[in-house]
ZAMARGU-4260 file (C-alpha; in steps of 0.2 Angstrom, whole numbers, plus 5000, padded with zeros to 4 digits):
<rodrens>
0) 5414/5051/5125 | 5395/5053/5129 | 5396/5036/5139 | 5408/5043/5152 | 5393/5046/5163
5) 5392/5027/5166 | 5408/5028/5177 | 5409/5046/5182 | 5397/5060/5185 | 5389/5068/5171
10) 5396/5086/5175 | 5413/5079/5173 | 5409/5069/5158 | 5403/5085/5149 | 5419/5094/5154
15) 5430/5080/5148 | 5421/5079/5132 | 5423/5098/5129 | 5441/5098/5135 | 5448/5083/5126
20) 5437/5080/5111 | 5429/5098/5109 | 5412/5090/5108 | 5405/5108/5109 | 5410/5110/5091
25) 5398/5097/5085 | 5384/5103/5096 | 5387/5121/5092 | 5387/5123/5111 | 5396/5140/5111
30) 5395/5158/5107 | 5406/5171/5099 | 5412/5184/5112 | 5412/5202/5106 | 5430/5209/5102
35) 5436/5221/5116 | 5431/5238/5110 | 5446/5245/5119 | 5458/5234/5110 | 5470/5243/5098
40) 5468/5241/5079 | 5482/5233/5070 | 5495/5244/5062 | 5496/5238/5044 | 5512/5248/5041
45) 5522/5240/5055 | 5514/5223/5060 | 5508/5215/5043 | 5519/5210/5029 | 5513/5200/5013
50) 5521/5192/4999 | 5512/5187/4982 | 5518/5169/4978 | 5519/5167/4959 | 5529/5151/4957
55) 5532/5137/4968 | 5546/5125/4964 | 5550/5109/4973 | 5561/5094/4971 | 5553/5078/4965
60) 5561/5067/4977 | 5559/5076/4994 | 5545/5077/5007 | 5536/5093/5005 | 5529/5091/5022
65) 5546/5090/5031 | 5552/5105/5021 | 5537/5116/5026 | 5539/5110/5044 | 5556/5117/5044
70) 5549/5134/5037 | 5536/5135/5050 | 5547/5130/5064 | 5559/5144/5060 | 5545/5156/5062
75) 5538/5148/5078 | 5555/5152/5086 | 5551/5171/5082 | 5534/5170/5089 | 5527/5176/5073
80) 5509/5173/5067 | 5508/5166/5049 | 5495/5173/5038 | 5490/5165/5021 | 5477/5172/5009
85) 5469/5163/4995 | 5458/5174/4984 | 5449/5167/4969 | 5437/5174/4956 | 5432/5157/4951
90) 5445/5156/4937 | 5461/5164/4943 | 5469/5162/4960 | 5481/5173/4970 | 5490/5166/4985
95) 5498/5177/4998 | 5510/5172/5012 | 5512/5184/5026 | 5518/5188/5044 | 5509/5197/5058
100) 5520/5203/5072 | 5518/5219/5082 | 5531/5232/5077 | 5543/5219/5069 | 5534/5210/5055
105) 5548/5215/5042 | 5561/5205/5051 | 5550/5190/5052 | 5545/5191/5034 | 5564/5190/5029
110) 5565/5174/5038 | 5549/5168/5030 | 5555/5172/5013 | 5572/5166/5015 | 5566/5150/5023
115) 5554/5146/5008 | 5568/5151/4996 | 5580/5140/5005 | 5569/5125/5007 | 5561/5127/4990
120) 5575/5135/4978 | 5567/5143/4963 | 5551/5148/4972 | 5548/5166/4967 | 5537/5180/4973
125) 5529/5194/4963 | 5542/5208/4960 | 5553/5199/4973 | 5547/5211/4986 | 5533/5213/4999
130) 5517/5222/4996 | 5516/5240/5000 | 5505/5246/5014 | 5491/5253/5003 | 5491/5236/4993
135) 5489/5227/5009 | 5474/5238/5015 | 5466/5236/4998 | 5468/5217/4999 | 5460/5217/5016
140) 5446/5227/5011 | 5443/5217/4996 | 5443/5201/5006 | 5428/5207/5017 | 5419/5217/5004
145) 5401/5212/5003 | 5403/5195/5011 | 5387/5186/5015 | 5394/5171/5024 | 5410/5164/5033
150) 5413/5146/5036 | 5427/5139/5047 | 5434/5122/5047 | 5440/5114/5064 | 5449/5098/5066
155) 5466/5090/5067 | 5474/5088/5049 | 5484/5072/5045 | 5491/5063/5030 | 5479/5051/5021
160) 5492/5038/5020 | 5508/5041/5030 | 5517/5027/5020 | 5514/5035/5003 | 5528/5046/4998
165) 5517/5057/4986 | 5508/5071/4995 | 5490/5073/4988 | 5483/5085/4999 | 5488/5102/4991
170) 5476/5116/4989 | 5475/5113/4970 | 5461/5101/4975 | 5451/5115/4983 | 5454/5127/4968
175) 5449/5114/4956 | 5433/5109/4966 | 5428/5128/4967 | 5431/5132/4949 | 5418/5144/4943
180) 5414/5149/4961 | 5422/5165/4968 | 5428/5163/4986 | 5442/5168/4998 | 5451/5159/5011
185) 5460/5166/5026 | 5473/5155/5036 | 5479/5162/5053 | 5492/5152/5063 | 5496/5159/5080
190) 5512/5151/5089 | 5509/5143/5106 | 5524/5146/5118 | 5533/5133/5127 | 5526/5139/5143
195) 5508/5137/5137 | 5513/5120/5131 | 5520/5115/5148 | 5504/5121/5157 | 5493/5111/5145
200) 5504/5095/5148 | 5502/5098/5167 | 5483/5099/5165 | 5482/5083/5155 | 5494/5074/5166
205) 5482/5078/5181 | 5468/5072/5171 | 5477/5056/5166 | 5482/5052/5184 | 5464/5053/5191
210) 5456/5044/5176 | 5469/5030/5177 | 5462/5024/5194 | 5445/5021/5186 | 5451/5011/5172
215) 5450/4994/5180 | 5439/4985/5193 | 5445/4969/5202 | 5434/4954/5209 | 5439/4940/5221
220) 5428/4924/5223 | 5433/4909/5235 | 5424/4892/5240 | 5430/4877/5252 | 5422/4860/5257
225) 5429/4846/5270 | 5423/4829/5276 | 5429/4819/5293 | 5426/4801/5299 | 5432/4793/5316
230) 5430/4775/5323 | 5435/4768/5339 | 5433/4750/5348 | 5437/4746/5367 | 5437/4729/5375
235) 5439/4728/5394 | 5444/4712/5402 | 5433/4709/5417 | 5418/4708/5406 | 5418/4727/5400
240) 5415/4730/5382 | 5413/4747/5374 | 5409/4753/5356 | 5408/4771/5349 | 5405/4777/5332
245) 5406/4796/5327 | 5402/4804/5310 | 5405/4823/5306 | 5402/4833/5289 | 5405/4852/5286
250) 5403/4863/5271 | 5408/4882/5269 | 5407/4895/5255 | 5413/4914/5255 | 5411/4928/5242
255) 5419/4946/5243 | 5419/4961/5232 | 5428/4978/5234 | 5425/4994/5223 | 5430/5012/5224
260) 5423/5027/5215 | 5428/5046/5217 | 5412/5056/5214 | 5422/5073/5213 | 5435/5068/5201
265) 5441/5081/5188 | 5429/5094/5195 | 5443/5106/5192 | 5458/5103/5180 | 5469/5111/5193
270) 5463/5102/5209 | 5466/5084/5214 | 5455/5071/5222 | 5447/5078/5238 | 5438/5062/5245
275) 5431/5046/5240 | 5418/5033/5245 | 5421/5014/5247 | 5408/4999/5244 | 5412/4982/5251
280) 5401/4967/5247 | 5404/4950/5257 | 5393/4934/5257 | 5396/4917/5265 | 5387/4900/5269
285) 5391/4886/5281 | 5384/4868/5284 | 5388/4855/5298 | 5381/4837/5301 | 5386/4826/5316
290) 5380/4808/5321 | 5385/4798/5337 | 5381/4779/5342 | 5386/4772/5359 | 5384/4755/5368
295) 5391/4748/5385 | 5391/4731/5394 | 5398/4729/5411 | 5402/4713/5421 | 5412/4710/5437
300) 5426/4703/5428 | 5431/4712/5412 | 5445/4714/5399 | 5447/4729/5388 | 5453/4732/5370
305) 5454/4749/5360 | 5456/4751/5342 | 5454/4768/5334 | 5454/4774/5315 | 5451/4792/5308
310) 5449/4799/5290 | 5447/4817/5285 | 5444/4824/5267 | 5442/4842/5261 | 5440/4853/5245
315) 5443/4872/5242 | 5443/4884/5226 | 5444/4902/5223 | 5447/4914/5207 | 5450/4933/5203
320) 5445/4944/5188 | 5447/4962/5182 | 5434/4972/5173 | 5441/4987/5162 | 5431/5002/5157
325) 5432/5005/5139 | 5426/5023/5141 | 5440/5027/5152 | 5452/5018/5142 | 5447/5028/5127
330) 5450/5044/5136 | 5467/5038/5142 | 5472/5034/5124 | 5466/5051/5118 | 5477/5058/5132
335) 5491/5048/5126 | 5489/5055/5109 | 5488/5073/5116 | 5504/5069/5126 | 5513/5063/5110
340) 5507/5079/5100 | 5512/5091/5114 | 5529/5083/5116 | 5532/5084/5097 | 5526/5102/5097
345) 5538/5106/5111 | 5552/5101/5098 | 5546/5108/5082 | 5532/5120/5087 | 5514/5121/5092
350) 5501/5132/5083 | 5483/5138/5086 | 5476/5138/5068 | 5460/5146/5062 | 5454/5142/5044
355) 5440/5153/5037 | 5432/5153/5020 | 5423/5169/5015 | 5411/5172/5000 | 5399/5185/4993
360) 5388/5171/4986 | 5377/5160/4996 | 5384/5142/5000 | 5401/5145/4991 | 5410/5146/5008
365) 5401/5131/5014 | 5406/5121/4998 | 5424/5127/5000 | 5424/5122/5019 | 5418/5105/5016
370) 5430/5102/5001 | 5444/5108/5012 | 5439/5098/5027 | 5439/5082/5016 | 5456/5086/5010
375) 5465/5088/5026 | 5457/5073/5035 | 5468/5058/5037 | 5473/5043/5047 | 5475/5053/5064
380) 5462/5066/5063 | 5452/5057/5076 | 5462/5065/5090 | 5448/5079/5090 | 5431/5081/5083
385) 5430/5089/5066 | 5417/5102/5063 | 5412/5116/5051 | 5403/5131/5057 | 5395/5144/5045
390) 5391/5162/5050 | 5378/5170/5039 | 5374/5188/5036 | 5357/5187/5044 | 5365/5184/5061
395) 5375/5196/5071 | 5389/5183/5073 | 5396/5186/5056 | 5401/5204/5061 | 5408/5198/5077
400) 5419/5185/5067 | 5424/5199/5054 | 5430/5211/5068 | 5442/5198/5073 | 5448/5192/5056
405) 5451/5210/5050 | 5464/5211/5063 | 5471/5194/5059 | 5465/5187/5075 | 5456/5171/5080
410) 5438/5174/5087 | 5436/5170/5105 | 5422/5159/5111 | 5414/5154/5127 | 5406/5137/5130
415) 5388/5138/5135 | 5384/5134/5154 | 5403/5135/5158 | 5416/5148/5163 | 5428/5139/5151
420) 5432/5147/5134 | 5445/5148/5121 | 5449/5154/5103 | 5440/5147/5088 | 5454/5136/5081
425) 5463/5120/5081 | 5479/5116/5091 | 5492/5108/5078 | 5510/5104/5077 | 5521/5111/5064
430) 5520/5095/5054 | 5501/5096/5054 | 5502/5114/5050 | 5510/5110/5033 | 5495/5099/5028
435) 5484/5114/5032 | 5495/5128/5024 | 5504/5119/5010 | 5504/5127/4992 | 5497/5118/4977
440) 5507/5103/4970 | 5500/5106/4953 | 5499/5122/4943 | 5483/5132/4945 | 5478/5148/4936
445) 5488/5161/4945 | 5502/5150/4952 | 5515/5140/4943 | 5520/5124/4952 | 5535/5116/4945
450) 5542/5099/4950 | 5561/5098/4946 | 5575/5087/4948 | 5590/5094/4957 | 5607/5096/4948
455) 5624/5100/4955 | 5628/5117/4962 | 5647/5116/4966 | 5653/5124/4950 | 5672/5125/4950
460) 5676/5139/4938 | 5692/5138/4928 | 5705/5152/4927 | 5697/5166/4918 | 5712/5168/4907
465) 5709/5151/4900 | 5691/5150/4901 | 5676/5156/4891 | 5659/5161/4899 | 5644/5152/4891
470) 5631/5158/4904 | 5626/5158/4922 | 5623/5143/4934 | 5605/5138/4934 | 5595/5126/4946
475) 5578/5124/4953 | 5570/5135/4939 | 5582/5150/4945 | 5596/5158/4937 | 5611/5162/4949
480) 5623/5176/4947 | 5637/5164/4945 | 5647/5163/4929 | 5647/5147/4921 | 5664/5145/4912
485) 5672/5132/4901 | 5690/5129/4901 | 5695/5131/4883 | 5710/5119/4884 | 5697/5105/4888
490) 5689/5108/4872 | 5703/5098/4864 | 5694/5083/4872 | 5679/5089/4861 | 5662/5095/4865
495) 5645/5087/4861 | 5630/5098/4860 | 5612/5092/4858 | 5594/5098/4859 | 5578/5099/4850
500) 5573/5112/4838 | 5570/5129/4847 | 5579/5123/4862 | 5593/5136/4860 | 5607/5125/4853
505) 5612/5136/4839 | 5612/5151/4850 | 5624/5141/4861 | 5636/5137/4847 | 5636/5155/4841
510) 5640/5161/4859 | 5655/5148/4860 | 5661/5154/4843 | 5660/5172/4848 | 5670/5169/4864
515) 5683/5158/4855 | 5686/5173/4843 | 5689/5184/4858 | 5702/5172/4864 | 5710/5172/4846
520) 5705/5154/4843 | 5702/5150/4825 | 5687/5140/4819 | 5680/5130/4805 | 5661/5127/4803
525) 5655/5112/4792 | 5636/5115/4790 | 5627/5102/4780 | 5610/5109/4783 | 5601/5126/4786
530) 5616/5137/4781 | 5614/5149/4795 | 5631/5152/4801 | 5636/5162/4786 | 5622/5174/4790
535) 5629/5176/4808 | 5647/5176/4805 | 5650/5177/4787 | 5649/5196/4786 | 5664/5198/4797
540) 5680/5203/4789 | 5690/5189/4797 | 5678/5175/4791 | 5679/5166/4775 | 5663/5157/4768
545) 5665/5143/4755 | 5651/5133/4747 | 5647/5123/4732 | 5638/5138/4723 | 5649/5152/4718
550) 5633/5163/4716 | 5631/5164/4735 | 5649/5163/4742 | 5667/5159/4737 | 5668/5142/4728
555) 5674/5128/4738 | 5689/5121/4729 | 5699/5106/4735 | 5709/5092/4727 | 5707/5075/4735
560) 5724/5070/4727 | 5735/5083/4735 | 5743/5080/4752 | 5756/5089/4763 | 5774/5084/4760
565) 5776/5077/4777 | 5763/5064/4773 | 5769/5048/4764 | 5760/5046/4747 | 5754/5028/4752
570) 5746/5035/4768 | 5736/5047/4758 | 5731/5034/4745 | 5725/5022/4758 | 5714/5036/4766
575) 5708/5042/4749 | 5703/5024/4744 | 5694/5022/4760 | 5683/5037/4757 | 5680/5031/4739
580) 5675/5014/4745 | 5663/5022/4757 | 5655/5032/4743 | 5653/5018/4731 | 5648/5000/4733
585) 5661/4990/4725 | 5663/4971/4721 | 5677/4959/4719 | 5692/4968/4711 | 5685/4985/4709
590) 5694/4992/4724 | 5710/4985/4718 | 5708/4992/4700 | 5704/5009/4708 | 5719/5009/4719
595) 5730/5004/4705 | 5723/5017/4694 | 5726/5031/4707 | 5744/5025/4709 | 5747/5025/4690
600) 5741/5043/4689 | 5753/5049/4702 | 5767/5040/4693 | 5762/5049/4676 | 5763/5065/4686
605) 5781/5061/4690 | 5779/5053/4707 | 5791/5041/4714 | 5779/5031/4726 | 5792/5023/4737
610) 5801/5039/4740 | 5785/5049/4740 | 5793/5063/4729 | 5788/5071/4713 | 5804/5069/4702
615) 5797/5081/4688 | 5788/5096/4697 | 5786/5098/4716 | 5768/5099/4722 | 5761/5093/4705
620) 5746/5082/4709 | 5734/5073/4697 | 5715/5075/4698 | 5699/5065/4693 | 5701/5070/4675
625) 5718/5061/4675 | 5711/5046/4683 | 5697/5046/4670 | 5710/5045/4657 | 5719/5030/4665
630) 5706/5019/4672 | 5697/5013/4656 | 5714/5008/4648 | 5719/4999/4664 | 5703/4989/4664
635) 5704/4985/4646 | 5722/4979/4648 | 5717/4967/4662 | 5715/4948/4660 | 5697/4948/4664
640) 5683/4943/4652 | 5675/4956/4641 | 5659/4955/4651 | 5668/4958/4668 | 5678/4972/4659
645) 5662/4980/4654 | 5654/4979/4671 | 5670/4987/4679 | 5670/5000/4666 | 5652/5005/4669
650) 5654/5004/4688 | 5670/5013/4690 | 5672/5024/4675 | 5655/5031/4676 | 5657/5036/4695
655) 5674/5044/4691 | 5666/5054/4677 | 5653/5061/4689 | 5667/5069/4698 | 5672/5079/4683
660) 5656/5086/4679 | 5640/5094/4687 | 5641/5101/4705 | 5658/5093/4709 | 5667/5098/4693
665) 5672/5116/4699 | 5675/5109/4717 | 5688/5096/4713 | 5701/5106/4705 | 5720/5108/4705
670) 5718/5127/4709 | 5712/5123/4727 | 5711/5134/4742 | 5726/5132/4753 | 5725/5121/4768
675) 5731/5136/4778 | 5716/5146/4773 | 5704/5132/4776 | 5711/5126/4793 | 5721/5140/4800
680) 5708/5154/4797 | 5690/5157/4802 | 5681/5147/4789 | 5663/5142/4786 | 5660/5128/4774
685) 5641/5128/4769 | 5635/5112/4761 | 5617/5116/4764 | 5614/5117/4745 | 5620/5100/4742
690) 5604/5089/4740 | 5612/5072/4740 | 5617/5065/4757 | 5630/5054/4748 | 5638/5069/4741
695) 5638/5078/4758 | 5647/5063/4765 | 5660/5062/4751 | 5664/5081/4754 | 5665/5079/4772
700) 5676/5064/4771 | 5688/5073/4760 | 5688/5089/4770 | 5692/5079/4786 | 5705/5068/4777
705) 5714/5084/4772 | 5712/5092/4790 | 5719/5077/4798 | 5734/5076/4786 | 5737/5095/4788
710) 5737/5094/4807 | 5749/5079/4807 | 5760/5088/4795 | 5760/5104/4806 | 5761/5096/4823
715) 5772/5106/4835 | 5772/5093/4849 | 5760/5082/4859 | 5745/5087/4870 | 5746/5105/4863
720) 5734/5118/4870 | 5719/5122/4860 | 5723/5131/4843 | 5708/5127/4832 | 5690/5122/4834
725) 5680/5113/4821 | 5661/5113/4822 | 5650/5100/4814 | 5632/5105/4814 | 5619/5091/4811
730) 5633/5079/4814 | 5623/5064/4810 | 5625/5068/4792 | 5643/5064/4795 | 5644/5053/4810
735) 5628/5043/4806 | 5624/5027/4817 | 5625/5012/4805 | 5627/4993/4806 | 5645/4988/4808
740) 5642/4972/4798 | 5645/4973/4780 | 5643/4960/4766 | 5658/4957/4754 | 5648/4964/4740
745) 5643/4980/4748 | 5650/4995/4756 | 5643/5005/4771 | 5645/5023/4765 | 5641/5031/4782
750) 5650/5017/4792 | 5666/5020/4782 | 5665/5039/4784 | 5661/5038/4803 | 5676/5026/4805
755) 5688/5038/4797 | 5681/5053/4806 | 5681/5045/4823 | 5699/5040/4821 | 5703/5058/4815
760) 5694/5065/4830 | 5703/5054/4842 | 5720/5058/4834 | 5719/5076/4832 | 5716/5081/4850
765) 5735/5080/4854 | 5738/5093/4840 | 5727/5106/4849 | 5712/5103/4837 | 5695/5103/4846
770) 5679/5097/4839 | 5661/5103/4843 | 5648/5090/4837 | 5631/5098/4837 | 5615/5088/4833
775) 5597/5088/4837 | 5594/5069/4835 | 5607/5060/4846 | 5599/5044/4842 | 5605/5045/4824
780) 5623/5048/4829 | 5636/5034/4831 | 5639/5031/4849 | 5657/5035/4848 | 5652/5053/4844
785) 5645/5055/4861 | 5656/5043/4870 | 5673/5051/4864 | 5668/5069/4869 | 5675/5075/4886
790) 5661/5089/4888 | 5643/5086/4885 | 5629/5099/4884 | 5611/5093/4883 | 5597/5106/4880
795) 5578/5101/4880 | 5576/5084/4872 | 5558/5077/4871 | 5562/5060/4865 | 5564/5047/4879
800) 5576/5037/4869 | 5587/5052/4865 | 5586/5057/4884 | 5591/5040/4890 | 5606/5039/4877
805) 5613/5056/4882 | 5608/5056/4900 | 5617/5039/4904 | 5633/5046/4895 | 5632/5061/4906
810) 5630/5051/4922 | 5612/5057/4926 | 5600/5048/4937 | 5582/5044/4931 | 5574/5060/4938
815) 5587/5071/4929 | 5585/5061/4913 | 5566/5065/4914 | 5570/5083/4918 | 5579/5085/4901
820) 5562/5085/4893 | 5556/5100/4903 | 5571/5112/4901 | 5567/5130/4896 | 5574/5137/4880
825) 5592/5142/4883 | 5595/5130/4898 | 5605/5115/4897 | 5614/5101/4907 | 5633/5102/4906
830) 5644/5088/4911 | 5663/5085/4910 | 5671/5068/4913 | 5680/5074/4928 | 5665/5081/4937
835) 5655/5073/4951 | 5638/5077/4944 | 5631/5087/4929 | 5625/5105/4932 | 5612/5116/4923
840) 5617/5132/4914 | 5607/5147/4908 | 5616/5151/4892 | 5620/5169/4887 | 5610/5176/4873
845) 5621/5179/4858 | 5618/5198/4855 | 5625/5200/4837 | 5611/5204/4825 | 5609/5191/4812
850) 5610/5198/4794 | 5608/5189/4778 | 5625/5185/4771 | 5629/5197/4757 | 5642/5189/4746
855) 5651/5199/4733 | 5665/5193/4723 | 5682/5201/4724 | 5680/5209/4707 | 5663/5215/4711
860) 5669/5223/4727 | 5683/5232/4717 | 5670/5238/4705 | 5659/5245/4718 | 5673/5254/4726
865) 5678/5262/4710 | 5660/5267/4707 | 5659/5274/4724 | 5675/5285/4722 | 5669/5291/4705
870) 5653/5297/4713 | 5663/5306/4727 | 5674/5314/4714 | 5660/5323/4705 | 5650/5326/4721
875) 5656/5344/4722 | 5650/5347/4704 | 5633/5340/4709 | 5632/5349/4725 | 5632/5334/4736
880) 5641/5330/4753 | 5655/5318/4754 | 5652/5301/4763 | 5666/5303/4775 | 5662/5287/4785
885) 5663/5276/4770 | 5678/5285/4763 | 5687/5282/4779 | 5684/5263/4778 | 5689/5263/4760
890) 5706/5272/4765 | 5711/5256/4774 | 5713/5248/4757 | 5731/5252/4750 | 5724/5253/4732
895) 5713/5268/4737 | 5722/5276/4751 | 5730/5290/4741 | 5715/5295/4731 | 5703/5294/4746
900) 5715/5306/4755 | 5713/5319/4740 | 5695/5317/4739 | 5692/5320/4758 | 5703/5336/4757
905) 5695/5342/4741 | 5713/5343/4733 | 5709/5339/4715 | 5707/5352/4701 | 5694/5348/4688
910) 5707/5342/4676 | 5714/5331/4689 | 5697/5324/4693 | 5694/5321/4674 | 5711/5311/4674
915) 5706/5301/4689 | 5690/5296/4682 | 5698/5291/4665 | 5709/5279/4675 | 5697/5273/4688
920) 5683/5269/4675 | 5696/5262/4662 | 5690/5273/4649 | 5703/5266/4636 | 5693/5250/4637
925) 5677/5259/4634 | 5684/5268/4619 | 5691/5253/4612 | 5674/5244/4613 | 5666/5260/4605
930) 5680/5261/4592 | 5681/5280/4593 | 5692/5281/4577 | 5677/5278/4566 | 5667/5291/4559
935) 5652/5296/4569 | 5636/5302/4561 | 5633/5315/4575 | 5637/5320/4592 | 5621/5313/4600
940) 5625/5296/4593 | 5642/5295/4601 | 5635/5301/4617 | 5622/5288/4618 | 5634/5274/4614
945) 5646/5280/4627 | 5632/5281/4640 | 5626/5263/4635 | 5643/5256/4637 | 5647/5265/4653
950) 5632/5259/4661 | 5635/5241/4654 | 5652/5240/4661 | 5650/5251/4676 | 5632/5248/4682
955) 5624/5257/4697 | 5626/5275/4690 | 5611/5286/4689 | 5609/5298/4674 | 5615/5314/4681
960) 5631/5306/4688 | 5634/5297/4671 | 5632/5314/4662 | 5644/5323/4673 | 5657/5309/4672
965) 5655/5308/4653 | 5659/5327/4651 | 5674/5325/4662 | 5680/5310/4652 | 5678/5320/4636
970) 5688/5335/4643 | 5702/5323/4648 | 5701/5315/4631 | 5703/5332/4623 | 5719/5335/4633
975) 5726/5318/4628 | 5722/5319/4609 | 5713/5334/4602 | 5710/5326/4585 | 5701/5311/4592
980) 5691/5323/4603 | 5686/5334/4588 | 5683/5319/4577 | 5671/5312/4590 | 5663/5327/4598
985) 5664/5342/4586 | 5667/5340/4568 | 5664/5324/4559 | 5646/5318/4558 | 5649/5304/4545
990) 5639/5288/4546 | 5642/5277/4560 | 5649/5260/4557 | 5649/5255/4576 | 5646/5236/4579
995) 5632/5236/4591 | 5635/5218/4596 | 5652/5223/4602 | 5645/5236/4613 | 5632/5224/4620
1000) 5646/5213/4626
</rodrens>
């Protein structure tokens, strides 16, 4: 721009440099004008609103620049000033977005907040509300407290690479670069009105028009040359002869040049050209040569003859060229860029932006300004000069600048030696403003930045009568107050739940179970590991808990040989053989021997196999002990060689014997739990204490076999509504991924189990039987377990292999699949086969307090109830209060209903109390143990024996209650048989012959 003076006057050159390129910024050729002392101070209560940004969320496949351009465009239409504050102590940063507008900032802030939340869902502000006026004032004072320097960055921002989809110019680069250096930044963006935009365009159009005539100079050059020759001969008869020769040569050259320059062009941006000066240059040359020869003879008698010839030659050439002023051309290109930006700003908004860095320590603002300037510079920043100006404490200008900034105004400057001035800022479009005022793209201390994949939002909730609520709709890191319901009838299509440890998988299944119980849907849980369900639901009165250890719960008792009458015996045997084949590797004729032996034990029990009827006793089934009696004889009577017989005996008989001893002996029994109790009631089957995975598979296989047969037998029609749900925790223990190929001599244990379970699952949906398969390692599951489920729920999954397996089954794209690794605890993707896309759900927290499962056998419960009532009976004698609450609960039991009534109403006499204690504590049994008819050496000996036996049989008595009960028993005993009472308690002190060993029993 400094070379403009070669074609136009220096005064205009300087003016254009300042106007178009702001060269005065580079030269520091300006001064800050004092703020008008009469100007009104800003009203923080009505004109300023600020929000504290705490979390910024954006989609990973959208343009942040375009989104923020929409935010700023919406504010431009309201003519609101945008304020952004960044305050850093060198470690933690606080980012504030705000609005300045006289008397109406609250309305504009709502637009700002709503626009940010609309374009970037999930973005949150502290307390979800604006800062109070005192907080705003404290924040402003803190910003300008003890500052020693202010640096401003001037220049047009642009993208580093417009073709790169990744935005790399976020302020996180500034914060990281300034780590350990306290600083603050204040961004002020004043909207430029359409009218101001039109005025600027008109000015630049005038400039363009006048400059365009100086862009080119045209030159014309011409030259011509010609030659001529003439000859003539004349003969005159009469002796006159004439001869003439003429020669002429001419040559000419002409040059011309025209140039026009306006000496007063652009003197004022509002005036047009007033006069101009013309310069004409013309040059020419000419050359001519001529020669003539003449001779004449004359006689009196003459003759004449004339012969004439002429020849002319000529040559001419000319050319034209144009010279372009690159200086003027650059100016015009600069103006074209300005026109483009002004036209764009007319559509999306134009802003006057000031960026100021403040610091209390020397050089911090300078460092921050330079880092930031490097961040925002890009391909198109050449439109204007970029500059950084620092105002220091020693100069008065820092106070002048602060006075403007405290009122959130841009400082006003005047260019030296000129009457022209403007605000100290940069004119930018809304698109360019997003580069200057865009939040961080990576998290910084004080601001969470989260890149998310978008999931569906169009949740079609089912009818509340047939649905259960599992949580609320979740998307963009935000929970919405929209119920996320599942249609319980669709659970007949089965549900798959997966998620890593700690992702909330168990909480979800607990919540689903709790909701199903509210809908009167029964459940069965098969838990091969952990054993947590019994602690959550096992203490409920309507839930039965079974396991392989009678010390911790009711013992699981099943008979693999039993089956419903609606099932043919051959069907059952085939299913049973399939399970046993899966459990044990068999060779050659082993399966045939086993099948023949099973058929034989049924026949020995009186079964007609063809008719599937027991001819001796209905519902009489064999067991493994019966099979153990038959199998050795069957093998021995075969036609195989002795060695093969020995091998078969060792392989089959040993395995069958293992079913009749150890852990499985009390499980596989004829006195089994009814199928109605197992499959029609709320049941938890805890297999967590089984160490062997093969044993777990065997038990699971048999349970599923019996469940399948029971559902077939009790079917009431096809496509029934949901009646029962079976939950399989850690389902890979049952539905393990295996190789489908098997050699003739081996059996794939898990493969067989998976095949049978998969078939059972596929068939039982029509009977109203639903399954919930839960597992934290989907890669270990057979693919059919995932593929055959209608509803799939995936919580956080770190493993890429697992994510891809589940994600593709849920119709997720690559971004959504990767998002599964970042899901919060309790958040999961939900997909049903008839949905267009998966959706996220924030699952409800299961509120029931988990308590350790306290198992007590039926007899022990009865004993505790009797002990409790006995204590309540003597409570009056002991001066204790009745436990009304527990008595009320106990009254619901028909056995104790009557006695509880009398105890609560204190209706018993002392004799009646003694009688009731005698009955409750089964004193006859105690006396029989003591053998009260024998001679007793002394009273104290009998009393001690009575006490020992009482505490042995009825434990949990303290000494006082034992004594009281003992006295009442003796009183009742005296009423029954006085002689016995006297023999024991009063008279006879003969030597005791009581058998202490009997007592200790």
